[in-house]
mmCIF file as gemmi writes it, N, C-alpha and C atoms, coordinates in Angstrom:
data_model
loop_
_atom_site.group_PDB
_atom_site.id
_atom_site.type_symbol
_atom_site.label_atom_id
_atom_site.label_alt_id
_atom_site.label_comp_id
_atom_site.label_asym_id
_atom_site.label_entity_id
_atom_site.label_seq_id
_atom_site.pdbx_PDB_ins_code
_atom_site.Cartn_x
_atom_site.Cartn_y
_atom_site.Cartn_z
_atom_site.occupancy
_atom_site.B_iso_or_equiv
_atom_site.pdbx_formal_charge
_atom_site.auth_seq_id
_atom_site.auth_asym_id
_atom_site.pdbx_PDB_model_num
ATOM 1 N N . ILE Axp A 1 ? -7.726 6.802 -0.307 1 0 ? 1 A 1
ATOM 2 C CA . ILE Axp A 1 ? -7.88 5.642 -1.147 1 0 ? 1 A 1
ATOM 3 C C . ILE Axp A 1 ? -6.531 4.926 -1.172 1 0 ? 1 A 1
ATOM 4 N N . LEU Axp A 2 ? -6.579 3.628 -0.936 1 0 ? 2 A 1
ATOM 5 C CA . LEU Axp A 2 ? -5.365 2.809 -0.909 1 0 ? 2 A 1
ATOM 6 C C . LEU Axp A 2 ? -5.5 1.71 -1.947 1 0 ? 2 A 1
ATOM 7 N N . LEU Axp A 3 ? -4.583 1.668 -2.882 1 0 ? 3 A 1
ATOM 8 C CA . LEU Axp A 3 ? -4.575 0.621 -3.896 1 0 ? 3 A 1
ATOM 9 C C . LEU Axp A 3 ? -3.91 -0.621 -3.309 1 0 ? 3 A 1
ATOM 10 N N . THR Axp A 4 ? -4.666 -1.718 -3.264 1 0 ? 4 A 1
ATOM 11 C CA . THR Axp A 4 ? -4.142 -2.978 -2.739 1 0 ? 4 A 1
ATOM 12 C C . THR Axp A 4 ? -4.263 -4.062 -3.802 1 0 ? 4 A 1
ATOM 13 N N . LEU Axp A 5 ? -3.612 -5.181 -3.532 1 0 ? 5 A 1
ATOM 14 C CA . LEU Axp A 5 ? -3.607 -6.327 -4.449 1 0 ? 5 A 1
ATOM 15 C C . LEU Axp A 5 ? -3.103 -5.93 -5.837 1 0 ? 5 A 1
ATOM 16 N N . TYR Axp A 6 ? -2.187 -4.98 -5.867 1 0 ? 6 A 1
ATOM 17 C CA . TYR Axp A 6 ? -1.632 -4.49 -7.127 1 0 ? 6 A 1
ATOM 18 C C . TYR Axp A 6 ? -0.636 -5.51 -7.671 1 0 ? 6 A 1
ATOM 19 N N . ASP Axp A 7 ? -0.795 -5.848 -8.94 1 0 ? 7 A 1
ATOM 20 C CA . ASP Axp A 7 ? 0.117 -6.784 -9.607 1 0 ? 7 A 1
ATOM 21 C C . ASP Axp A 7 ? 0.666 -6.097 -10.845 1 0 ? 7 A 1
ATOM 22 N N . LYS Axp A 8 ? 1.908 -5.685 -10.763 1 0 ? 8 A 1
ATOM 23 C CA . LYS Axp A 8 ? 2.502 -4.904 -11.857 1 0 ? 8 A 1
ATOM 24 C C . LYS Axp A 8 ? 2.574 -5.677 -13.169 1 0 ? 8 A 1
ATOM 25 N N . ARG Axp A 9 ? 2.344 -6.991 -13.12 1 0 ? 9 A 1
ATOM 26 C CA . ARG Axp A 9 ? 2.406 -7.804 -14.334 1 0 ? 9 A 1
ATOM 27 C C . ARG Axp A 9 ? 1.117 -7.735 -15.143 1 0 ? 9 A 1
ATOM 28 N N . THR Axp A 10 ? 0.038 -7.248 -14.535 1 0 ? 10 A 1
ATOM 29 C CA . THR Axp A 10 ? -1.238 -7.261 -15.255 1 0 ? 10 A 1
ATOM 30 C C . THR Axp A 10 ? -1.619 -5.873 -15.762 1 0 ? 10 A 1
ATOM 31 N N . ARG Axp A 11 ? -2.208 -5.887 -16.911 1 0 ? 11 A 1
ATOM 32 C CA . ARG Axp A 11 ? -2.669 -4.642 -17.516 1 0 ? 11 A 1
ATOM 33 C C . ARG Axp A 11 ? -3.777 -4.011 -16.673 1 0 ? 11 A 1
ATOM 34 N N . LEU Axp A 12 ? -4.66 -4.858 -16.124 1 0 ? 12 A 1
ATOM 35 C CA . LEU Axp A 12 ? -5.762 -4.341 -15.315 1 0 ? 12 A 1
ATOM 36 C C . LEU Axp A 12 ? -5.24 -3.532 -14.134 1 0 ? 12 A 1
ATOM 37 N N . SER Axp A 13 ? -4.262 -4.063 -13.414 1 0 ? 13 A 1
ATOM 38 C CA . SER Axp A 13 ? -3.694 -3.33 -12.273 1 0 ? 13 A 1
ATOM 39 C C . SER Axp A 13 ? -3.111 -2.003 -12.719 1 0 ? 13 A 1
ATOM 40 N N . LYS Axp A 14 ? -2.388 -2.03 -13.81 1 0 ? 14 A 1
ATOM 41 C CA . LYS Axp A 14 ? -1.776 -0.799 -14.315 1 0 ? 14 A 1
ATOM 42 C C . LYS Axp A 14 ? -2.84 0.218 -14.717 1 0 ? 14 A 1
ATOM 43 N N . ASP Axp A 15 ? -3.89 -0.265 -15.372 1 0 ? 15 A 1
ATOM 44 C CA . ASP Axp A 15 ? -4.969 0.636 -15.798 1 0 ? 15 A 1
ATOM 45 C C . ASP Axp A 15 ? -5.705 1.235 -14.601 1 0 ? 15 A 1
ATOM 46 N N . VAL Axp A 16 ? -5.99 0.408 -13.601 1 0 ? 16 A 1
ATOM 47 C CA . VAL Axp A 16 ? -6.678 0.898 -12.4 1 0 ? 16 A 1
ATOM 48 C C . VAL Axp A 16 ? -5.822 1.948 -11.706 1 0 ? 16 A 1
ATOM 49 N N . HIS Axp A 17 ? -4.523 1.669 -11.573 1 0 ? 17 A 1
ATOM 50 C CA . HIS Axp A 17 ? -3.61 2.616 -10.921 1 0 ? 17 A 1
ATOM 51 C C . HIS Axp A 17 ? -3.583 3.94 -11.697 1 0 ? 17 A 1
ATOM 52 N N . LYS Axp A 18 ? -3.512 3.844 -13.003 1 0 ? 18 A 1
ATOM 53 C CA . LYS Axp A 18 ? -3.484 5.046 -13.844 1 0 ? 18 A 1
ATOM 54 C C . LYS Axp A 18 ? -4.764 5.863 -13.669 1 0 ? 18 A 1
ATOM 55 N N . GLU Axp A 19 ? -5.913 5.189 -13.656 1 0 ? 19 A 1
ATOM 56 C CA . GLU Axp A 19 ? -7.195 5.886 -13.488 1 0 ? 19 A 1
ATOM 57 C C . GLU Axp A 19 ? -7.301 6.542 -12.114 1 0 ? 19 A 1
ATOM 58 N N . LEU Axp A 20 ? -6.883 5.831 -11.084 1 0 ? 20 A 1
ATOM 59 C CA . LEU Axp A 20 ? -6.915 6.408 -9.742 1 0 ? 20 A 1
ATOM 60 C C . LEU Axp A 20 ? -6.05 7.661 -9.668 1 0 ? 20 A 1
ATOM 61 N N . LYS Axp A 21 ? -4.844 7.58 -10.249 1 0 ? 21 A 1
ATOM 62 C CA . LYS Axp A 21 ? -3.958 8.746 -10.233 1 0 ? 21 A 1
ATOM 63 C C . LYS Axp A 21 ? -4.543 9.9 -11.035 1 0 ? 21 A 1
ATOM 64 N N . SER Axp A 22 ? -5.204 9.596 -12.146 1 0 ? 22 A 1
ATOM 65 C CA . SER Axp A 22 ? -5.754 10.69 -12.956 1 0 ? 22 A 1
ATOM 66 C C . SER Axp A 22 ? -6.937 11.358 -12.253 1 0 ? 22 A 1
ATOM 67 N N . HIS Axp A 23 ? -7.722 10.599 -11.51 1 0 ? 23 A 1
ATOM 68 C CA . HIS Axp A 23 ? -8.893 11.173 -10.828 1 0 ? 23 A 1
ATOM 69 C C . HIS Axp A 23 ? -8.573 11.768 -9.459 1 0 ? 23 A 1
ATOM 70 N N . PHE Axp A 24 ? -7.652 11.14 -8.723 1 0 ? 24 A 1
ATOM 71 C CA . PHE Axp A 24 ? -7.417 11.547 -7.337 1 0 ? 24 A 1
ATOM 72 C C . PHE Axp A 24 ? -5.987 11.982 -7.051 1 0 ? 24 A 1
ATOM 73 N N . GLY Axp A 25 ? -5.123 11.921 -8.042 1 0 ? 25 A 1
ATOM 74 C CA . GLY Axp A 25 ? -3.704 12.174 -7.834 1 0 ? 25 A 1
ATOM 75 C C . GLY Axp A 25 ? -3.36 13.547 -7.298 1 0 ? 25 A 1
ATOM 76 N N . GLU Axp A 26 ? -4.124 14.549 -7.677 1 0 ? 26 A 1
ATOM 77 C CA . GLU Axp A 26 ? -3.842 15.91 -7.23 1 0 ? 26 A 1
ATOM 78 C C . GLU Axp A 26 ? -4.39 16.19 -5.838 1 0 ? 26 A 1
ATOM 79 N N . SER Axp A 27 ? -5.256 15.326 -5.37 1 0 ? 27 A 1
ATOM 80 C CA . SER Axp A 27 ? -5.844 15.523 -4.038 1 0 ? 27 A 1
ATOM 81 C C . SER Axp A 27 ? -5.037 14.73 -3.014 1 0 ? 27 A 1
ATOM 82 N N . ASN Axp A 28 ? -5.417 14.87 -1.776 1 0 ? 28 A 1
ATOM 83 C CA . ASN Axp A 28 ? -4.782 14.089 -0.713 1 0 ? 28 A 1
ATOM 84 C C . ASN Axp A 28 ? -5.57 12.813 -0.428 1 0 ? 28 A 1
ATOM 85 N N . LEU Axp A 29 ? -6.449 12.44 -1.338 1 0 ? 29 A 1
ATOM 86 C CA . LEU Axp A 29 ? -7.296 11.275 -1.116 1 0 ? 29 A 1
ATOM 87 C C . LEU Axp A 29 ? -6.633 9.956 -1.494 1 0 ? 29 A 1
ATOM 88 N N . LEU Axp A 30 ? -5.62 9.993 -2.338 1 0 ? 30 A 1
ATOM 89 C CA . LEU Axp A 30 ? -4.962 8.778 -2.818 1 0 ? 30 A 1
ATOM 90 C C . LEU Axp A 30 ? -3.579 8.644 -2.193 1 0 ? 30 A 1
ATOM 91 N N . PHE Axp A 31 ? -3.368 7.531 -1.498 1 0 ? 31 A 1
ATOM 92 C CA . PHE Axp A 31 ? -2.034 7.285 -0.951 1 0 ? 31 A 1
ATOM 93 C C . PHE Axp A 31 ? -1.055 7.025 -2.084 1 0 ? 31 A 1
ATOM 94 N N . LYS Axp A 32 ? 0.164 7.484 -1.925 1 0 ? 32 A 1
ATOM 95 C CA . LYS Axp A 32 ? 1.217 7.199 -2.895 1 0 ? 32 A 1
ATOM 96 C C . LYS Axp A 32 ? 1.682 5.749 -2.769 1 0 ? 32 A 1
ATOM 97 N N . THR Axp A 33 ? 1.62 5.221 -1.56 1 0 ? 33 A 1
ATOM 98 C CA . THR Axp A 33 ? 2.006 3.837 -1.318 1 0 ? 33 A 1
ATOM 99 C C . THR Axp A 33 ? 0.99 2.905 -1.967 1 0 ? 33 A 1
ATOM 100 N N . VAL Axp A 34 ? 1.495 1.871 -2.616 1 0 ? 34 A 1
ATOM 101 C CA . VAL Axp A 34 ? 0.672 0.853 -3.252 1 0 ? 34 A 1
ATOM 102 C C . VAL Axp A 34 ? 1.014 -0.486 -2.597 1 0 ? 34 A 1
ATOM 103 N N . ILE Axp A 35 ? -0.009 -1.239 -2.209 1 0 ? 35 A 1
ATOM 104 C CA . ILE Axp A 35 ? 0.212 -2.539 -1.583 1 0 ? 35 A 1
ATOM 105 C C . ILE Axp A 35 ? 0.128 -3.611 -2.669 1 0 ? 35 A 1
ATOM 106 N N . PRO Axp A 36 ? 1.221 -4.334 -2.885 1 0 ? 36 A 1
ATOM 107 C CA . PRO Axp A 36 ? 1.233 -5.32 -3.967 1 0 ? 36 A 1
ATOM 108 C C . PRO Axp A 36 ? 0.534 -6.622 -3.587 1 0 ? 36 A 1
ATOM 109 N N . ARG Axp A 37 ? 0.125 -7.35 -4.602 1 0 ? 37 A 1
ATOM 110 C CA . ARG Axp A 37 ? -0.322 -8.726 -4.382 1 0 ? 37 A 1
ATOM 111 C C . ARG Axp A 37 ? 0.94 -9.485 -3.987 1 0 ? 37 A 1
ATOM 112 N N . ASN Axp A 38 ? 0.872 -10.204 -2.875 1 0 ? 38 A 1
ATOM 113 C CA . ASN Axp A 38 ? 2.077 -10.824 -2.343 1 0 ? 38 A 1
ATOM 114 C C . ASN Axp A 38 ? 1.705 -12.102 -1.608 1 0 ? 38 A 1
ATOM 115 N N . ILE Axp A 39 ? 2.326 -13.195 -1.97 1 0 ? 39 A 1
ATOM 116 C CA . ILE Axp A 39 ? 1.987 -14.49 -1.371 1 0 ? 39 A 1
ATOM 117 C C . ILE Axp A 39 ? 2.255 -14.497 0.132 1 0 ? 39 A 1
ATOM 118 N N . ARG Axp A 40 ? 3.28 -13.808 0.575 1 0 ? 40 A 1
ATOM 119 C CA . ARG Axp A 40 ? 3.595 -13.794 2.007 1 0 ? 40 A 1
ATOM 120 C C . ARG Axp A 40 ? 2.489 -13.094 2.805 1 0 ? 40 A 1
ATOM 121 N N . LEU Axp A 41 ? 1.892 -12.057 2.235 1 0 ? 41 A 1
ATOM 122 C CA . LEU Axp A 41 ? 0.75 -11.411 2.887 1 0 ? 41 A 1
ATOM 123 C C . LEU Axp A 41 ? -0.431 -12.374 2.975 1 0 ? 41 A 1
ATOM 124 N N . ALA Axp A 42 ? -0.637 -13.142 1.922 1 0 ? 42 A 1
ATOM 125 C CA . ALA Axp A 42 ? -1.745 -14.092 1.898 1 0 ? 42 A 1
ATOM 126 C C . ALA Axp A 42 ? -1.528 -15.252 2.869 1 0 ? 42 A 1
ATOM 127 N N . GLU Axp A 43 ? -0.277 -15.649 3.073 1 0 ? 43 A 1
ATOM 128 C CA . GLU Axp A 43 ? 0.037 -16.775 3.961 1 0 ? 43 A 1
ATOM 129 C C . GLU Axp A 43 ? -0.048 -16.408 5.436 1 0 ? 43 A 1
ATOM 130 N N . ALA Axp A 44 ? 0.251 -15.195 5.787 1 0 ? 44 A 1
ATOM 131 C CA . ALA Axp A 44 ? 0.351 -14.782 7.194 1 0 ? 44 A 1
ATOM 132 C C . ALA Axp A 44 ? -0.87 -15.149 8.039 1 0 ? 44 A 1
ATOM 133 N N . PRO Axp A 45 ? -2.095 -14.88 7.597 1 0 ? 45 A 1
ATOM 134 C CA . PRO Axp A 45 ? -3.249 -15.24 8.439 1 0 ? 45 A 1
ATOM 135 C C . PRO Axp A 45 ? -3.359 -16.739 8.709 1 0 ? 45 A 1
ATOM 136 N N . SER Axp A 46 ? -2.921 -17.558 7.761 1 0 ? 46 A 1
ATOM 137 C CA . SER Axp A 46 ? -2.965 -19.011 7.958 1 0 ? 46 A 1
ATOM 138 C C . SER Axp A 46 ? -2.089 -19.452 9.122 1 0 ? 46 A 1
ATOM 139 N N . PHE Axp A 47 ? -1.075 -18.66 9.395 1 0 ? 47 A 1
ATOM 140 C CA . PHE Axp A 47 ? -0.165 -18.959 10.497 1 0 ? 47 A 1
ATOM 141 C C . PHE Axp A 47 ? -0.515 -18.156 11.749 1 0 ? 47 A 1
ATOM 142 N N . GLY Axp A 48 ? -1.623 -17.418 11.675 1 0 ? 48 A 1
ATOM 143 C CA . GLY Axp A 48 ? -2.085 -16.647 12.825 1 0 ? 48 A 1
ATOM 144 C C . GLY Axp A 48 ? -1.183 -15.489 13.193 1 0 ? 48 A 1
ATOM 145 N N . LYS Axp A 49 ? -0.522 -14.928 12.19 1 0 ? 49 A 1
ATOM 146 C CA . LYS Axp A 49 ? 0.424 -13.839 12.449 1 0 ? 49 A 1
ATOM 147 C C . LYS Axp A 49 ? 0.151 -12.659 11.528 1 0 ? 49 A 1
ATOM 148 N N . PRO Axp A 50 ? 0.431 -11.455 12.022 1 0 ? 50 A 1
ATOM 149 C CA . PRO Axp A 50 ? 0.403 -10.3 11.111 1 0 ? 50 A 1
ATOM 150 C C . PRO Axp A 50 ? 1.571 -10.411 10.127 1 0 ? 50 A 1
ATOM 151 N N . ALA Axp A 51 ? 1.431 -9.796 8.993 1 0 ? 51 A 1
ATOM 152 C CA . ALA Axp A 51 ? 2.463 -9.886 7.953 1 0 ? 51 A 1
ATOM 153 C C . ALA Axp A 51 ? 3.843 -9.474 8.462 1 0 ? 51 A 1
ATOM 154 N N . LEU Axp A 52 ? 3.885 -8.455 9.312 1 0 ? 52 A 1
ATOM 155 C CA . LEU Axp A 52 ? 5.181 -7.984 9.815 1 0 ? 52 A 1
ATOM 156 C C . LEU Axp A 52 ? 5.866 -9.003 10.716 1 0 ? 52 A 1
ATOM 157 N N . HIS Axp A 53 ? 5.105 -9.852 11.371 1 0 ? 53 A 1
ATOM 158 C CA . HIS Axp A 53 ? 5.703 -10.89 12.209 1 0 ? 53 A 1
ATOM 159 C C . HIS Axp A 53 ? 5.998 -12.139 11.401 1 0 ? 53 A 1
ATOM 160 N N . TYR Axp A 54 ? 5.221 -12.378 10.377 1 0 ? 54 A 1
ATOM 161 C CA . TYR Axp A 54 ? 5.384 -13.572 9.553 1 0 ? 54 A 1
ATOM 162 C C . TYR Axp A 54 ? 6.627 -13.446 8.665 1 0 ? 54 A 1
ATOM 163 N N . ASP Axp A 55 ? 6.744 -12.337 7.961 1 0 ? 55 A 1
ATOM 164 C CA . ASP Axp A 55 ? 7.911 -12.122 7.095 1 0 ? 55 A 1
ATOM 165 C C . ASP Axp A 55 ? 8.09 -10.623 6.875 1 0 ? 55 A 1
ATOM 166 N N . LYS Axp A 56 ? 8.816 -10.001 7.814 1 0 ? 56 A 1
ATOM 167 C CA . LYS Axp A 56 ? 8.949 -8.538 7.766 1 0 ? 56 A 1
ATOM 168 C C . LYS Axp A 56 ? 9.734 -8.037 6.561 1 0 ? 56 A 1
ATOM 169 N N . SER Axp A 57 ? 10.472 -8.919 5.899 1 0 ? 57 A 1
ATOM 170 C CA . SER Axp A 57 ? 11.245 -8.489 4.738 1 0 ? 57 A 1
ATOM 171 C C . SER Axp A 57 ? 10.496 -8.69 3.429 1 0 ? 57 A 1
ATOM 172 N N . SER Axp A 58 ? 9.277 -9.225 3.485 1 0 ? 58 A 1
ATOM 173 C CA . SER Axp A 58 ? 8.517 -9.435 2.248 1 0 ? 58 A 1
ATOM 174 C C . SER Axp A 58 ? 8.12 -8.087 1.636 1 0 ? 58 A 1
ATOM 175 N N . LEU Axp A 59 ? 7.89 -8.123 0.365 1 0 ? 59 A 1
ATOM 176 C CA . LEU Axp A 59 ? 7.512 -6.904 -0.343 1 0 ? 59 A 1
ATOM 177 C C . LEU Axp A 59 ? 6.226 -6.32 0.225 1 0 ? 59 A 1
ATOM 178 N N . GLY Axp A 60 ? 5.27 -7.177 0.552 1 0 ? 60 A 1
ATOM 179 C CA . GLY Axp A 60 ? 4.005 -6.709 1.109 1 0 ? 60 A 1
ATOM 180 C C . GLY Axp A 60 ? 4.164 -6.064 2.47 1 0 ? 60 A 1
ATOM 181 N N . ALA Axp A 61 ? 4.946 -6.692 3.347 1 0 ? 61 A 1
ATOM 182 C CA . ALA Axp A 61 ? 5.173 -6.126 4.684 1 0 ? 61 A 1
ATOM 183 C C . ALA Axp A 61 ? 5.889 -4.785 4.585 1 0 ? 61 A 1
ATOM 184 N N . ARG Axp A 62 ? 6.866 -4.701 3.701 1 0 ? 62 A 1
ATOM 185 C CA . ARG Axp A 62 ? 7.579 -3.432 3.527 1 0 ? 62 A 1
ATOM 186 C C . ARG Axp A 62 ? 6.649 -2.351 2.987 1 0 ? 62 A 1
ATOM 187 N N . ALA Axp A 63 ? 5.693 -2.742 2.143 1 0 ? 63 A 1
ATOM 188 C CA . ALA Axp A 63 ? 4.733 -1.77 1.618 1 0 ? 63 A 1
ATOM 189 C C . ALA Axp A 63 ? 3.844 -1.244 2.743 1 0 ? 63 A 1
ATOM 190 N N . TYR Axp A 64 ? 3.423 -2.123 3.649 1 0 ? 64 A 1
ATOM 191 C CA . TYR Axp A 64 ? 2.601 -1.653 4.774 1 0 ? 64 A 1
ATOM 192 C C . TYR Axp A 64 ? 3.406 -0.752 5.709 1 0 ? 64 A 1
ATOM 193 N N . LEU Axp A 65 ? 4.688 -1.017 5.87 1 0 ? 65 A 1
ATOM 194 C CA . LEU Axp A 65 ? 5.539 -0.114 6.661 1 0 ? 65 A 1
ATOM 195 C C . LEU Axp A 65 ? 5.645 1.249 5.974 1 0 ? 65 A 1
ATOM 196 N N . ALA Axp A 66 ? 5.77 1.228 4.658 1 0 ? 66 A 1
ATOM 197 C CA . ALA Axp A 66 ? 5.821 2.489 3.905 1 0 ? 66 A 1
ATOM 198 C C . ALA Axp A 66 ? 4.508 3.252 4.063 1 0 ? 66 A 1
ATOM 199 N N . LEU Axp A 67 ? 3.398 2.536 4.058 1 0 ? 67 A 1
ATOM 200 C CA . LEU Axp A 67 ? 2.097 3.171 4.263 1 0 ? 67 A 1
ATOM 201 C C . LEU Axp A 67 ? 2.032 3.833 5.638 1 0 ? 67 A 1
ATOM 202 N N . ALA Axp A 68 ? 2.494 3.14 6.655 1 0 ? 68 A 1
ATOM 203 C CA . ALA Axp A 68 ? 2.506 3.721 8.003 1 0 ? 68 A 1
ATOM 204 C C . ALA Axp A 68 ? 3.341 4.996 8.022 1 0 ? 68 A 1
ATOM 205 N N . GLY Axp A 69 ? 4.492 4.959 7.364 1 0 ? 69 A 1
ATOM 206 C CA . GLY Axp A 69 ? 5.332 6.149 7.289 1 0 ? 69 A 1
ATOM 207 C C . GLY Axp A 69 ? 4.644 7.295 6.556 1 0 ? 69 A 1
ATOM 208 N N . GLU Axp A 70 ? 3.94 6.973 5.494 1 0 ? 70 A 1
ATOM 209 C CA . GLU Axp A 70 ? 3.22 8.004 4.74 1 0 ? 70 A 1
ATOM 210 C C . GLU Axp A 70 ? 2.111 8.62 5.589 1 0 ? 70 A 1
ATOM 211 N N . ILE Axp A 71 ? 1.392 7.791 6.327 1 0 ? 71 A 1
ATOM 212 C CA . ILE Axp A 71 ? 0.329 8.299 7.2 1 0 ? 71 A 1
ATOM 213 C C . ILE Axp A 71 ? 0.904 9.219 8.266 1 0 ? 71 A 1
ATOM 214 N N . LEU Axp A 72 ? 1.99 8.803 8.891 1 0 ? 72 A 1
ATOM 215 C CA . LEU Axp A 72 ? 2.619 9.633 9.924 1 0 ? 72 A 1
ATOM 216 C C . LEU Axp A 72 ? 3.109 10.955 9.345 1 0 ? 72 A 1
ATOM 217 N N . LYS Axp A 73 ? 3.694 10.895 8.172 1 0 ? 73 A 1
ATOM 218 C CA . LYS Axp A 73 ? 4.178 12.113 7.512 1 0 ? 73 A 1
ATOM 219 C C . LYS Axp A 73 ? 3.015 13.056 7.202 1 0 ? 73 A 1
ATOM 220 N N . ASN Axp A 74 ? 1.903 12.49 6.704 1 0 ? 74 A 1
ATOM 221 C CA . ASN Axp A 74 ? 0.732 13.323 6.387 1 0 ? 74 A 1
ATOM 222 C C . ASN Axp A 74 ? 0.159 13.96 7.654 1 0 ? 74 A 1
ATOM 223 N N . GLU Axp A 75 ? 0.113 13.213 8.732 1 0 ? 75 A 1
ATOM 224 C CA . GLU Axp A 75 ? -0.412 13.751 9.984 1 0 ? 75 A 1
ATOM 225 C C . GLU Axp A 75 ? 0.489 14.863 10.529 1 0 ? 75 A 1
ATOM 226 N N . LYS Axp A 76 ? 1.789 14.69 10.401 1 0 ? 76 A 1
ATOM 227 C CA . LYS Axp A 76 ? 2.72 15.722 10.856 1 0 ? 76 A 1
ATOM 228 C C . LYS Axp A 76 ? 2.545 16.987 10.024 1 0 ? 76 A 1
ATOM 229 N N . MET Axp A 77 ? 2.357 16.824 8.723 1 0 ? 77 A 1
ATOM 230 C CA . MET Axp A 77 ? 2.153 17.987 7.856 1 0 ? 77 A 1
ATOM 231 C C . MET Axp A 77 ? 0.866 18.726 8.238 1 0 ? 77 A 1
ATOM 232 N N . LYS Axp A 78 ? -0.185 17.976 8.586 1 0 ? 78 A 1
ATOM 233 C CA . LYS Axp A 78 ? -1.458 18.608 8.988 1 0 ? 78 A 1
ATOM 234 C C . LYS Axp A 78 ? -1.274 19.424 10.262 1 0 ? 78 A 1
ATOM 235 N N . LYS Axp A 79 ? -0.485 18.896 11.197 1 0 ? 79 A 1
ATOM 236 C CA . LYS Axp A 79 ? -0.276 19.603 12.458 1 0 ? 79 A 1
ATOM 237 C C . LYS Axp A 79 ? 0.581 20.853 12.28 1 0 ? 79 A 1
ATOM 238 N N . ASP Axp A 80 ? 1.485 20.803 11.308 1 0 ? 80 A 1
ATOM 239 C CA . ASP Axp A 80 ? 2.375 21.943 11.058 1 0 ? 80 A 1
ATOM 240 C C . ASP Axp A 80 ? 1.662 23.096 10.367 1 0 ? 80 A 1
ATOM 241 N N . ILE Axp A 81 ? 0.507 22.822 9.785 1 0 ? 81 A 1
ATOM 242 C CA . ILE Axp A 81 ? -0.213 23.879 9.04 1 0 ? 81 A 1
ATOM 243 C C . ILE Axp A 81 ? -0.977 24.773 9.959 1 0 ? 81 A 1
């Protein structure tokens, strides 16, 4: 489960995140990485570019890079077991 469009300014986002962590936090079903609501992510498709090519330093692009790192780390841990 990946939380996307997260806006730390809204109570709803915070409540949803809290509920997800309480239900799935102990399992491997919930990614620790959270993808924020980010205007640069929303603009990228309009320019025909992936977020990493449009603005690699944006908060959203960095979050997707963190997600990729988390996935790779999880896969490495599975292979080591």
